[in-house]
C-alpha angles and dihedrals in degrees: 000000000000133000117248090183134344092280101035129068125187125217101215103182144004116185129172120181111254094242091055100046121118095039100096098263096123092057089050092051091049091049089052090049090051090050090051091049090052091049088055089054098254119151094194139028127210133190142173132215143171129264093241092059093083095157091052092051090049091049093052091048091049091051093054102266116143123209109248143170117295117282095186142021098235107158092225096048115104101154128038126199136189135191129186110228120222122198 
């Protein structure tokens, strides 16, 4: 997690080893990242991902992230998400 501005944090990566996927670890990692963003004072968190990462996009949607307009011009980004953080 890094701050893009005082109110916006960016989740830069979520990685779960292939042999450990499907056990809820990714949701726990995202929750920890959201907690870290709140601790930094952010009121929202954004992220980007690729089209081929179907499971990741489903995870973010399930966790309350909404697809939104691009917030960066990363050459690998094809989908952008945002979530408002509540304390």
